[in-house]
Structures are given as structure tokens and as C-alpha cells.
C-alpha positions, 0 to 999 in steps of 0.5 A, spaced: 186 598 177 184 600 184 185 597 190 182 599 196 184 598 203 183 601 210 189 605 213 191 599 217 191 594 211 196 598 207 202 594 206 206 599 202 204 607 204 208 609 197 203 605 193 198 610 196 196 615 190 188 617 192 186 618 199 178 617 200 176 620 207 171 624 211 173 628 217 181 627 217 186 628 222 192 633 221 197 627 221 193 622 217 196 623 210 204 624 213 205 616 211 203 617 204 209 620 200 206 619 193 199 621 195 196 625 189 189 626 190 185 627 197 177 626 196 172 627 201 166 623 201 162 628 205 158 634 202 163 639 202 171 639 202 172 645 207 175 640 212 180 638 207 181 645 205 183 647 212 187 641 214 194 643 215 196 636 214 194 636 206 199 640 202 196 647 199 198 644 192 194 637 193 189 636 188 182 635 192 176 632 190 169 630 193 164 625 191 157 627 188 152 622 190 145 623 188 143 618 194 146 623 199 143 629 195 136 625 196 137 625 204 139 632 204 133 634 200 129 629 205 132 633 211 130 640 208 123 638 206 122 635 213 124 641 217 120 646 212 114 642 213 115 641 221 115 648 221 110 650 216 105 645 219 107 646 226 108 639 227 110 640 234 104 643 236 100 637 233 104 632 237 103 636 243 095 636 242 096 628 240 100 627 247 094 630 251 089 626 246 086 633 244 084 634 237 086 642 236 086 643 228 091 649 226 091 654 221 094 652 215 098 656 210 098 654 202 105 651 201 106 656 195 105 662 200 111 660 203 118 662 200 124 658 201 131 661 198 136 655 197 143 658 196 147 653 192 144 649 185 149 644 185 148 636 187 145 638 194 142 644 192 138 642 186 135 636 190 133 640 195 130 645 190 126 640 186 123 637 193 121 643 195 118 645 189 114 639 188 111 640 195 108 646 192 113 651 195 115 658 192 123 657 191 128 662 190 135 659 188 142 663 188 147 661 184 154 664 181 151 664 174 145 662 169 143 655 170 144 651 163 138 647 165 133 651 170 128 648 174 121 650 171 117 654 176 123 656 180 126 663 180 134 664 179 138 669 182 145 670 179 152 673 180 154 678 185 149 679 191 145 673 189 144 670 196 142 676 198 137 677 193 134 670 193 133 671 201 130 677 201 123 676 203 124 669 204 120 665 210 126 660 210 133 660 208 137 653 206 144 654 205 147 648 201 153 652 199 160 649 199 164 652 205 170 656 201 173 662 201 168 665 196 162 663 200 165 664 207 161 669 211 155 669 206 150 669 211 
């Protein structure tokens, strides 16, 4: 049985075992002496890993949310389409009441490197692949369930190999000591 309370509604802080948060402040956990797990509702855990108010031996978790991943995929697809189709120039033409056709490039002629193949990376790669783009994916190890039509790069140097000659680079890696400064 789990009871969920906002911090201001907690009657006895000793009863709190799990904190679910996003962008917590350093002092946010001090009043919960029996806290066992801190969970981020954000895409990564970097704000928890670097929070000096969380003991270094605290268990840290994050939510894997397909809805959040779909939102990220939509944002990534929008940005790529906006630039490859030059929607800014089209909007300027429309504002001037002019029809100025622009040269179009076939999606498969555009290579996109996606760094990361977790919940977010998989959603982004799938969306872009289904739009017809050439997708390179960087990940630590060989995928158990590779996406047909995408090219995988694994192991040391995977990010650099995937990004080589890419027109776009989308980083959905979690910010950890292993991924810090990857770009």
C-alpha cells in the first residue's frame, strides 16, 4: 500500500520512504530520516546525482514514461522537419502573401544520429525512421531488439561513429559520469 502526499501534507516525516520529485532543492530531503529511494519524474537523474542533499548511498530511480518519450519524439521530429523543410522561410513567404517554393530534399538523404537507445532514444529513432530519415543510433551494447532500417553503432566511440557525416545529432543520453562531455 502506498499513500501519496505532497510535502506540506506529510503528517509524520519518519513514515516517508520514497520521494518522487523533479528539480529538488538541496534541503528538500532533510526532514525525512527514513527515506530509502528518490525518484525523478524527469527524463534523467542528473539533478538527483548532483544534489548535495541526497546521500551518496541513496537509491535513485527514474520514471520510464512512454507518453513522455512520445512527446520528446514529437519535439525532435518537429525540429528536424522545421529545418529540413525550411519552415521559417515558408512562414516568411506566407507573411508576405507570396508563394515561394523551396527546393526539397528527400528525407532519406538526411542522416540523423541519435545518441541513446533507451525509452527516449527508441521513441525518437522510431519517429524519425518512420518519417523516412536515415537514422544512426549510438548505444553501449548490441540491441536485443534492433529497429529494422536503422544503423547501430556500439561500444567505445559509438557516439562519434554514429555522428560522423550526420546532418543532425540528437542527444538523449542520460547525464551521468559516463556520458558527461560526450559531445
